[in-house]
SEFIZA-3560 file (N, C-alpha, C; in Angstrom, 3 decimals):
REM SEFIZA-3560
<numar><xx>0.827</xx><yy>-1.133</yy><zz>-0.064</zz><atom>N</atom></numar>
<numar><xx>-0.030</xx><yy>-0.257</yy><zz>0.437</zz><atom>CA</atom></numar>
<numar><xx>0.831</xx><yy>1.139</yy><zz>-0.009</zz><atom>C</atom></numar>
<numar><xx>0.475</xx><yy>2.361</yy><zz>-0.784</zz><atom>N</atom></numar>
<numar><xx>1.356</xx><yy>3.425</yy><zz>-0.615</zz><atom>CA</atom></numar>
<numar><xx>0.326</xx><yy>4.761</yy><zz>-0.677</zz><atom>C</atom></numar>
<numar><xx>1.073</xx><yy>5.466</yy><zz>0.205</zz><atom>N</atom></numar>
<numar><xx>0.467</xx><yy>6.728</yy><zz>1.173</zz><atom>CA</atom></numar>
<numar><xx>0.989</xx><yy>8.111</yy><zz>0.544</zz><atom>C</atom></numar>
<numar><xx>0.507</xx><yy>8.635</yy><zz>0.655</zz><atom>N</atom></numar>
<numar><xx>0.071</xx><yy>10.382</yy><zz>0.236</zz><atom>CA</atom></numar>
<numar><xx>-0.339</xx><yy>10.768</yy><zz>1.101</zz><atom>C</atom></numar>
<numar><xx>0.678</xx><yy>12.187</yy><zz>1.629</zz><atom>N</atom></numar>
<numar><xx>0.593</xx><yy>12.915</yy><zz>2.251</zz><atom>CA</atom></numar>
<numar><xx>-0.087</xx><yy>14.067</yy><zz>1.543</zz><atom>C</atom></numar>
<numar><xx>-0.764</xx><yy>15.236</yy><zz>1.996</zz><atom>N</atom></numar>
<numar><xx>-0.659</xx><yy>16.346</yy><zz>1.445</zz><atom>CA</atom></numar>
<numar><xx>-0.161</xx><yy>17.345</yy><zz>1.745</zz><atom>C</atom></numar>
<numar><xx>0.667</xx><yy>18.739</yy><zz>0.914</zz><atom>N</atom></numar>
<numar><xx>1.613</xx><yy>19.786</yy><zz>1.476</zz><atom>CA</atom></numar>
<numar><xx>0.963</xx><yy>20.563</yy><zz>1.184</zz><atom>C</atom></numar>
<numar><xx>1.156</xx><yy>21.706</yy><zz>1.444</zz><atom>N</atom></numar>
<numar><xx>0.424</xx><yy>23.414</yy><zz>0.745</zz><atom>CA</atom></numar>
<numar><xx>2.222</xx><yy>23.588</yy><zz>-0.013</zz><atom>C</atom></numar>
<numar><xx>2.042</xx><yy>24.051</yy><zz>-1.193</zz><atom>N</atom></numar>
<numar><xx>3.275</xx><yy>24.731</yy><zz>-1.549</zz><atom>CA</atom></numar>
<numar><xx>3.489</xx><yy>26.594</yy><zz>-1.316</zz><atom>C</atom></numar>
<numar><xx>4.661</xx><yy>26.570</yy><zz>-0.554</zz><atom>N</atom></numar>
<numar><xx>5.428</xx><yy>28.025</yy><zz>-0.148</zz><atom>CA</atom></numar>
<numar><xx>6.238</xx><yy>28.087</yy><zz>-0.910</zz><atom>C</atom></numar>
<numar><xx>6.590</xx><yy>27.696</yy><zz>-2.409</zz><atom>N</atom></numar>
<numar><xx>7.790</xx><yy>28.950</yy><zz>-2.884</zz><atom>CA</atom></numar>
<numar><xx>7.424</xx><yy>27.346</yy><zz>-3.774</zz><atom>C</atom></numar>
<numar><xx>7.656</xx><yy>27.759</yy><zz>-5.409</zz><atom>N</atom></numar>
<numar><xx>7.587</xx><yy>26.970</yy><zz>-6.747</zz><atom>CA</atom></numar>
<numar><xx>8.944</xx><yy>27.595</yy><zz>-7.465</zz><atom>C</atom></numar>
<numar><xx>10.114</xx><yy>26.966</yy><zz>-8.276</zz><atom>N</atom></numar>
<numar><xx>11.463</xx><yy>27.513</yy><zz>-8.979</zz><atom>CA</atom></numar>
<numar><xx>10.681</xx><yy>26.453</yy><zz>-9.886</zz><atom>C</atom></numar>
<numar><xx>10.756</xx><yy>26.503</yy><zz>-11.181</zz><atom>N</atom></numar>
<numar><xx>10.796</xx><yy>26.207</yy><zz>-11.469</zz><atom>CA</atom></numar>
<numar><xx>9.745</xx><yy>24.333</yy><zz>-11.784</zz><atom>C</atom></numar>
<numar><xx>10.054</xx><yy>23.251</yy><zz>-12.144</zz><atom>N</atom></numar>
<numar><xx>9.454</xx><yy>21.701</yy><zz>-11.551</zz><atom>CA</atom></numar>
<numar><xx>9.784</xx><yy>21.173</yy><zz>-10.355</zz><atom>C</atom></numar>
<numar><xx>10.996</xx><yy>22.383</yy><zz>-9.295</zz><atom>N</atom></numar>
<numar><xx>10.348</xx><yy>22.186</yy><zz>-7.944</zz><atom>CA</atom></numar>
<numar><xx>9.976</xx><yy>23.081</yy><zz>-6.924</zz><atom>C</atom></numar>
<numar><xx>8.903</xx><yy>22.685</yy><zz>-6.281</zz><atom>N</atom></numar>
<numar><xx>8.428</xx><yy>23.214</yy><zz>-5.247</zz><atom>CA</atom></numar>
<numar><xx>9.076</xx><yy>23.123</yy><zz>-3.429</zz><atom>C</atom></numar>
<numar><xx>9.009</xx><yy>24.520</yy><zz>-2.521</zz><atom>N</atom></numar>
<numar><xx>9.727</xx><yy>23.384</yy><zz>-1.389</zz><atom>CA</atom></numar>
<numar><xx>7.500</xx><yy>23.400</yy><zz>-0.519</zz><atom>C</atom></numar>
<numar><xx>7.473</xx><yy>22.266</yy><zz>-0.182</zz><atom>N</atom></numar>
<numar><xx>6.199</xx><yy>21.833</yy><zz>0.219</zz><atom>CA</atom></numar>
<numar><xx>6.421</xx><yy>22.091</yy><zz>2.482</zz><atom>C</atom></numar>
<numar><xx>5.214</xx><yy>23.033</yy><zz>2.486</zz><atom>N</atom></numar>
<numar><xx>5.089</xx><yy>22.309</yy><zz>4.353</zz><atom>CA</atom></numar>
<numar><xx>3.364</xx><yy>22.098</yy><zz>5.038</zz><atom>C</atom></numar>
<numar><xx>3.754</xx><yy>20.939</yy><zz>5.431</zz><atom>N</atom></numar>
<numar><xx>2.782</xx><yy>20.552</yy><zz>6.278</zz><atom>CA</atom></numar>
<numar><xx>3.109</xx><yy>20.346</yy><zz>7.653</zz><atom>C</atom></numar>
<numar><xx>2.147</xx><yy>21.220</yy><zz>8.707</zz><atom>N</atom></numar>
<numar><xx>2.043</xx><yy>20.448</yy><zz>10.094</zz><atom>CA</atom></numar>
<numar><xx>4.247</xx><yy>19.791</yy><zz>10.428</zz><atom>C</atom></numar>
<numar><xx>4.283</xx><yy>21.565</yy><zz>10.112</zz><atom>N</atom></numar>
<numar><xx>5.589</xx><yy>21.634</yy><zz>10.503</zz><atom>CA</atom></numar>
<numar><xx>6.812</xx><yy>21.238</yy><zz>9.477</zz><atom>C</atom></numar>
<numar><xx>6.574</xx><yy>20.160</yy><zz>8.575</zz><atom>N</atom></numar>
<numar><xx>7.400</xx><yy>19.406</yy><zz>7.912</zz><atom>CA</atom></numar>
<numar><xx>7.959</xx><yy>20.311</yy><zz>6.924</zz><atom>C</atom></numar>
<numar><xx>9.047</xx><yy>20.534</yy><zz>5.668</zz><atom>N</atom></numar>
<numar><xx>9.289</xx><yy>21.290</yy><zz>4.689</zz><atom>CA</atom></numar>
<numar><xx>10.074</xx><yy>19.586</yy><zz>4.108</zz><atom>C</atom></numar>
<numar><xx>9.179</xx><yy>19.915</yy><zz>2.902</zz><atom>N</atom></numar>
<numar><xx>9.903</xx><yy>19.245</yy><zz>1.959</zz><atom>CA</atom></numar>
<numar><xx>9.741</xx><yy>19.547</yy><zz>0.706</zz><atom>C</atom></numar>
<numar><xx>11.188</xx><yy>18.973</yy><zz>-0.231</zz><atom>N</atom></numar>
<numar><xx>10.960</xx><yy>19.949</yy><zz>-1.836</zz><atom>CA</atom></numar>
<numar><xx>10.819</xx><yy>18.412</yy><zz>-2.694</zz><atom>C</atom></numar>
<numar><xx>10.076</xx><yy>19.041</yy><zz>-3.374</zz><atom>N</atom></numar>
<numar><xx>8.704</xx><yy>18.056</yy><zz>-4.070</zz><atom>CA</atom></numar>
<numar><xx>9.145</xx><yy>18.771</yy><zz>-5.618</zz><atom>C</atom></numar>
<numar><xx>9.382</xx><yy>17.700</yy><zz>-6.626</zz><atom>N</atom></numar>
<numar><xx>8.984</xx><yy>17.848</yy><zz>-8.585</zz><atom>CA</atom></numar>
<numar><xx>7.747</xx><yy>17.616</yy><zz>-8.594</zz><atom>C</atom></numar>
<numar><xx>7.385</xx><yy>18.798</yy><zz>-9.015</zz><atom>N</atom></numar>
<numar><xx>6.249</xx><yy>19.165</yy><zz>-9.701</zz><atom>CA</atom></numar>
<numar><xx>6.397</xx><yy>17.942</yy><zz>-11.172</zz><atom>C</atom></numar>
<numar><xx>6.698</xx><yy>17.387</yy><zz>-11.738</zz><atom>N</atom></numar>
<numar><xx>6.957</xx><yy>17.757</yy><zz>-13.221</zz><atom>CA</atom></numar>
<numar><xx>5.581</xx><yy>16.398</yy><zz>-13.284</zz><atom>C</atom></numar>
<numar><xx>5.119</xx><yy>15.810</yy><zz>-12.991</zz><atom>N</atom></numar>
<numar><xx>3.517</xx><yy>15.607</yy><zz>-13.146</zz><atom>CA</atom></numar>
<numar><xx>2.578</xx><yy>15.850</yy><zz>-13.126</zz><atom>C</atom></numar>
<numar><xx>2.789</xx><yy>17.385</yy><zz>-12.691</zz><atom>N</atom></numar>
<numar><xx>1.705</xx><yy>17.964</yy><zz>-12.689</zz><atom>CA</atom></numar>
<numar><xx>1.855</xx><yy>19.270</yy><zz>-14.251</zz><atom>C</atom></numar>
<numar><xx>2.512</xx><yy>19.245</yy><zz>-15.041</zz><atom>N</atom></numar>
<numar><xx>2.759</xx><yy>20.054</yy><zz>-15.813</zz><atom>CA</atom></numar>
<numar><xx>1.601</xx><yy>20.758</yy><zz>-16.305</zz><atom>C</atom></numar>
<numar><xx>0.843</xx><yy>20.035</yy><zz>-16.756</zz><atom>N</atom></numar>
<numar><xx>-0.531</xx><yy>20.123</yy><zz>-17.220</zz><atom>CA</atom></numar>
<numar><xx>-1.218</xx><yy>20.943</yy><zz>-16.063</zz><atom>C</atom></numar>
<numar><xx>-1.306</xx><yy>21.054</yy><zz>-15.335</zz><atom>N</atom></numar>
<numar><xx>-2.506</xx><yy>21.994</yy><zz>-13.971</zz><atom>CA</atom></numar>
<numar><xx>-1.407</xx><yy>22.920</yy><zz>-13.914</zz><atom>C</atom></numar>
<numar><xx>-2.227</xx><yy>23.804</yy><zz>-13.249</zz><atom>N</atom></numar>
<numar><xx>-2.054</xx><yy>25.327</yy><zz>-13.188</zz><atom>CA</atom></numar>
<numar><xx>-2.347</xx><yy>25.021</yy><zz>-11.384</zz><atom>C</atom></numar>
<numar><xx>-0.510</xx><yy>25.158</yy><zz>-11.023</zz><atom>N</atom></numar>
<numar><xx>-0.184</xx><yy>25.349</yy><zz>-9.746</zz><atom>CA</atom></numar>
<numar><xx>0.242</xx><yy>26.594</yy><zz>-9.317</zz><atom>C</atom></numar>
<numar><xx>0.211</xx><yy>27.183</yy><zz>-8.228</zz><atom>N</atom></numar>
<numar><xx>0.642</xx><yy>28.231</yy><zz>-7.254</zz><atom>CA</atom></numar>
<numar><xx>0.860</xx><yy>27.754</yy><zz>-5.826</zz><atom>C</atom></numar>
<numar><xx>1.379</xx><yy>28.779</yy><zz>-5.694</zz><atom>N</atom></numar>
<numar><xx>2.095</xx><yy>29.057</yy><zz>-3.974</zz><atom>CA</atom></numar>
<numar><xx>0.529</xx><yy>29.333</yy><zz>-3.637</zz><atom>C</atom></numar>
<numar><xx>0.756</xx><yy>28.281</yy><zz>-2.817</zz><atom>N</atom></numar>
<numar><xx>-0.427</xx><yy>28.642</yy><zz>-1.383</zz><atom>CA</atom></numar>
<numar><xx>-1.298</xx><yy>26.921</yy><zz>-2.398</zz><atom>C</atom></numar>
<numar><xx>-1.435</xx><yy>26.076</yy><zz>-3.295</zz><atom>N</atom></numar>
<numar><xx>-2.225</xx><yy>25.393</yy><zz>-3.051</zz><atom>CA</atom></numar>
<numar><xx>-2.018</xx><yy>24.083</yy><zz>-2.756</zz><atom>C</atom></numar>
<numar><xx>-2.394</xx><yy>23.583</yy><zz>-2.381</zz><atom>N</atom></numar>
<numar><xx>-2.112</xx><yy>22.060</yy><zz>-1.630</zz><atom>CA</atom></numar>
<numar><xx>-2.040</xx><yy>21.255</yy><zz>-2.905</zz><atom>C</atom></numar>
<numar><xx>-0.857</xx><yy>20.026</yy><zz>-2.281</zz><atom>N</atom></numar>
<numar><xx>-0.441</xx><yy>18.890</yy><zz>-3.047</zz><atom>CA</atom></numar>
<numar><xx>-0.163</xx><yy>17.490</yy><zz>-2.843</zz><atom>C</atom></numar>
<numar><xx>-1.091</xx><yy>16.261</yy><zz>-3.127</zz><atom>N</atom></numar>
<numar><xx>-0.534</xx><yy>15.199</yy><zz>-2.813</zz><atom>CA</atom></numar>
<numar><xx>0.770</xx><yy>14.764</yy><zz>-2.902</zz><atom>C</atom></numar>
<numar><xx>1.974</xx><yy>14.413</yy><zz>-2.085</zz><atom>N</atom></numar>
<numar><xx>3.054</xx><yy>14.403</yy><zz>-2.001</zz><atom>CA</atom></numar>
<numar><xx>3.201</xx><yy>12.591</yy><zz>-1.895</zz><atom>C</atom></numar>
<numar><xx>3.877</xx><yy>11.756</yy><zz>-3.090</zz><atom>N</atom></numar>
<numar><xx>4.811</xx><yy>10.606</yy><zz>-2.393</zz><atom>CA</atom></numar>
<numar><xx>5.463</xx><yy>10.001</yy><zz>-2.562</zz><atom>C</atom></numar>
<numar><xx>6.948</xx><yy>9.467</yy><zz>-2.530</zz><atom>N</atom></numar>
<numar><xx>8.363</xx><yy>9.623</yy><zz>-2.604</zz><atom>CA</atom></numar>
<numar><xx>8.729</xx><yy>10.801</yy><zz>-3.347</zz><atom>C</atom></numar>
<numar><xx>8.892</xx><yy>12.608</yy><zz>-3.031</zz><atom>N</atom></numar>
<numar><xx>9.111</xx><yy>13.514</yy><zz>-3.490</zz><atom>CA</atom></numar>
<numar><xx>8.075</xx><yy>13.855</yy><zz>-4.682</zz><atom>C</atom></numar>
<numar><xx>7.293</xx><yy>13.401</yy><zz>-5.294</zz><atom>N</atom></numar>
<numar><xx>6.635</xx><yy>14.370</yy><zz>-6.224</zz><atom>CA</atom></numar>
<numar><xx>5.272</xx><yy>14.148</yy><zz>-6.277</zz><atom>C</atom></numar>
<numar><xx>4.493</xx><yy>15.138</yy><zz>-6.153</zz><atom>N</atom></numar>
<numar><xx>3.026</xx><yy>15.798</yy><zz>-6.481</zz><atom>CA</atom></numar>
<numar><xx>2.289</xx><yy>15.015</yy><zz>-7.230</zz><atom>C</atom></numar>
<numar><xx>1.203</xx><yy>14.567</yy><zz>-6.544</zz><atom>N</atom></numar>
<numar><xx>1.078</xx><yy>13.245</yy><zz>-7.459</zz><atom>CA</atom></numar>
<numar><xx>-0.349</xx><yy>13.709</yy><zz>-8.336</zz><atom>C</atom></numar>
<numar><xx>-0.851</xx><yy>14.715</yy><zz>-7.118</zz><atom>N</atom></numar>
<numar><xx>-2.156</xx><yy>15.024</yy><zz>-8.046</zz><atom>CA</atom></numar>
<numar><xx>-2.856</xx><yy>16.826</yy><zz>-6.760</zz><atom>C</atom></numar>
<numar><xx>-3.309</xx><yy>17.608</yy><zz>-7.214</zz><atom>N</atom></numar>
<numar><xx>-4.083</xx><yy>18.703</yy><zz>-6.754</zz><atom>CA</atom></numar>
<numar><xx>-5.336</xx><yy>18.749</yy><zz>-5.607</zz><atom>C</atom></numar>
<numar><xx>-4.861</xx><yy>19.090</yy><zz>-4.599</zz><atom>N</atom></numar>
<numar><xx>-6.427</xx><yy>18.878</yy><zz>-4.024</zz><atom>CA</atom></numar>
<numar><xx>-6.369</xx><yy>20.163</yy><zz>-3.299</zz><atom>C</atom></numar>
<numar><xx>-7.997</xx><yy>20.413</yy><zz>-2.698</zz><atom>N</atom></numar>
<numar><xx>-8.546</xx><yy>21.365</yy><zz>-2.569</zz><atom>CA</atom></numar>
<numar><xx>-8.168</xx><yy>21.727</yy><zz>-0.809</zz><atom>C</atom></numar>
<numar><xx>-8.029</xx><yy>22.705</yy><zz>0.075</zz><atom>N</atom></numar>
<numar><xx>-8.006</xx><yy>22.941</yy><zz>1.610</zz><atom>CA</atom></numar>
<numar><xx>-8.574</xx><yy>21.993</yy><zz>2.434</zz><atom>C</atom></numar>
<numar><xx>-9.641</xx><yy>21.604</yy><zz>2.304</zz><atom>N</atom></numar>
<numar><xx>-10.810</xx><yy>20.888</yy><zz>3.202</zz><atom>CA</atom></numar>
<numar><xx>-10.416</xx><yy>19.342</yy><zz>3.066</zz><atom>C</atom></numar>
<numar><xx>-9.681</xx><yy>19.059</yy><zz>1.744</zz><atom>N</atom></numar>
<numar><xx>-9.158</xx><yy>17.395</yy><zz>1.566</zz><atom>CA</atom></numar>
<numar><xx>-8.620</xx><yy>17.568</yy><zz>2.032</zz><atom>C</atom></numar>
<numar><xx>-6.675</xx><yy>18.792</yy><zz>1.671</zz><atom>N</atom></numar>
<numar><xx>-5.889</xx><yy>18.069</yy><zz>2.338</zz><atom>CA</atom></numar>
<numar><xx>-6.812</xx><yy>18.092</yy><zz>4.330</zz><atom>C</atom></numar>
<numar><xx>-6.745</xx><yy>19.188</yy><zz>4.885</zz><atom>N</atom></numar>
<numar><xx>-7.224</xx><yy>18.658</yy><zz>6.101</zz><atom>CA</atom></numar>
<numar><xx>-7.737</xx><yy>17.616</yy><zz>6.933</zz><atom>C</atom></numar>
<numar><xx>-8.216</xx><yy>17.344</yy><zz>5.554</zz><atom>N</atom></numar>
<numar><xx>-9.642</xx><yy>16.365</yy><zz>6.260</zz><atom>CA</atom></numar>
<numar><xx>-8.753</xx><yy>14.664</yy><zz>6.173</zz><atom>C</atom></numar>
<numar><xx>-7.466</xx><yy>14.619</yy><zz>5.652</zz><atom>N</atom></numar>
<numar><xx>-6.646</xx><yy>13.798</yy><zz>5.071</zz><atom>CA</atom></numar>
<numar><xx>-5.327</xx><yy>13.601</yy><zz>6.426</zz><atom>C</atom></numar>
<numar><xx>-5.305</xx><yy>14.818</yy><zz>6.112</zz><atom>N</atom></numar>
<numar><xx>-4.172</xx><yy>14.784</yy><zz>7.855</zz><atom>CA</atom></numar>
<numar><xx>-5.311</xx><yy>14.806</yy><zz>9.009</zz><atom>C</atom></numar>
<numar><xx>-6.350</xx><yy>14.952</yy><zz>9.201</zz><atom>N</atom></numar>
<numar><xx>-6.726</xx><yy>14.531</yy><zz>10.206</zz><atom>CA</atom></numar>
<numar><xx>-6.752</xx><yy>12.874</yy><zz>10.704</zz><atom>C</atom></numar>
<numar><xx>-7.728</xx><yy>12.243</yy><zz>9.273</zz><atom>N</atom></numar>
<numar><xx>-7.411</xx><yy>10.881</yy><zz>9.121</zz><atom>CA</atom></numar>
<numar><xx>-5.995</xx><yy>10.294</yy><zz>9.526</zz><atom>C</atom></numar>
<numar><xx>-5.363</xx><yy>10.550</yy><zz>9.073</zz><atom>N</atom></numar>
<numar><xx>-3.565</xx><yy>10.074</yy><zz>9.191</zz><atom>CA</atom></numar>
<numar><xx>-3.120</xx><yy>10.728</yy><zz>10.746</zz><atom>C</atom></numar>
<numar><xx>-3.669</xx><yy>11.543</yy><zz>11.515</zz><atom>N</atom></numar>
<numar><xx>-3.596</xx><yy>11.563</yy><zz>13.165</zz><atom>CA</atom></numar>
<numar><xx>-4.587</xx><yy>10.543</yy><zz>13.888</zz><atom>C</atom></numar>
<numar><xx>-5.618</xx><yy>10.544</yy><zz>13.370</zz><atom>N</atom></numar>
<numar><xx>-6.441</xx><yy>9.827</yy><zz>14.231</zz><atom>CA</atom></numar>
<numar><xx>-5.912</xx><yy>7.878</yy><zz>13.530</zz><atom>C</atom></numar>
<numar><xx>-5.193</xx><yy>7.623</yy><zz>12.945</zz><atom>N</atom></numar>
<numar><xx>-4.505</xx><yy>6.279</yy><zz>12.433</zz><atom>CA</atom></numar>
<numar><xx>-3.710</xx><yy>6.517</yy><zz>13.847</zz><atom>C</atom></numar>
<numar><xx>-2.554</xx><yy>7.587</yy><zz>13.450</zz><atom>N</atom></numar>
<numar><xx>-1.391</xx><yy>7.331</yy><zz>14.580</zz><atom>CA</atom></numar>
<numar><xx>-1.677</xx><yy>6.806</yy><zz>15.911</zz><atom>C</atom></numar>
<numar><xx>-3.205</xx><yy>7.784</yy><zz>16.729</zz><atom>N</atom></numar>
<numar><xx>-2.949</xx><yy>7.234</yy><zz>17.655</zz><atom>CA</atom></numar>
<numar><xx>-3.476</xx><yy>6.391</yy><zz>18.404</zz><atom>C</atom></numar>
<numar><xx>-4.938</xx><yy>5.309</yy><zz>16.859</zz><atom>N</atom></numar>
<numar><xx>-5.123</xx><yy>4.381</yy><zz>17.126</zz><atom>CA</atom></numar>
<numar><xx>-3.605</xx><yy>3.460</yy><zz>17.302</zz><atom>C</atom></numar>
<numar><xx>-2.814</xx><yy>3.016</yy><zz>16.842</zz><atom>N</atom></numar>
<numar><xx>-1.517</xx><yy>2.629</yy><zz>16.342</zz><atom>CA</atom></numar>
<numar><xx>-1.038</xx><yy>2.708</yy><zz>17.661</zz><atom>C</atom></numar>
<numar><xx>-0.813</xx><yy>3.843</yy><zz>18.190</zz><atom>N</atom></numar>
<numar><xx>-0.389</xx><yy>3.801</yy><zz>20.077</zz><atom>CA</atom></numar>
<numar><xx>-0.986</xx><yy>2.515</yy><zz>20.687</zz><atom>C</atom></numar>
<numar><xx>-2.120</xx><yy>2.868</yy><zz>20.357</zz><atom>N</atom></numar>
<numar><xx>-2.851</xx><yy>2.158</yy><zz>21.294</zz><atom>CA</atom></numar>
<numar><xx>-2.089</xx><yy>0.338</yy><zz>21.293</zz><atom>C</atom></numar>
<numar><xx>-1.522</xx><yy>-0.094</yy><zz>20.157</zz><atom>N</atom></numar>
<numar><xx>-1.303</xx><yy>-1.378</yy><zz>20.291</zz><atom>CA</atom></numar>
<numar><xx>0.255</xx><yy>-1.115</yy><zz>20.384</zz><atom>C</atom></numar>
<numar><xx>1.073</xx><yy>-0.522</yy><zz>20.503</zz><atom>N</atom></numar>
<numar><xx>2.701</xx><yy>-0.253</yy><zz>20.893</zz><atom>CA</atom></numar>
<numar><xx>2.704</xx><yy>-0.901</yy><zz>22.372</zz><atom>C</atom></numar>
//
């Protein structure tokens, strides 16, 4: 199973973007989204250093909420 994490773009330089969410920063490749209009402030799903899909803010926060719940439930089994 693969997971993609939503992050907000804070800087774009060609096909590279600096993304941030929950204090985590990553440099990601935007090449797979070259046919979409991507701007600073947009949210994208990140998997192994590549932005796979643009998502809206509500979906980004909803996904992080679900991931946070999974992390809490996982700690019940540790």
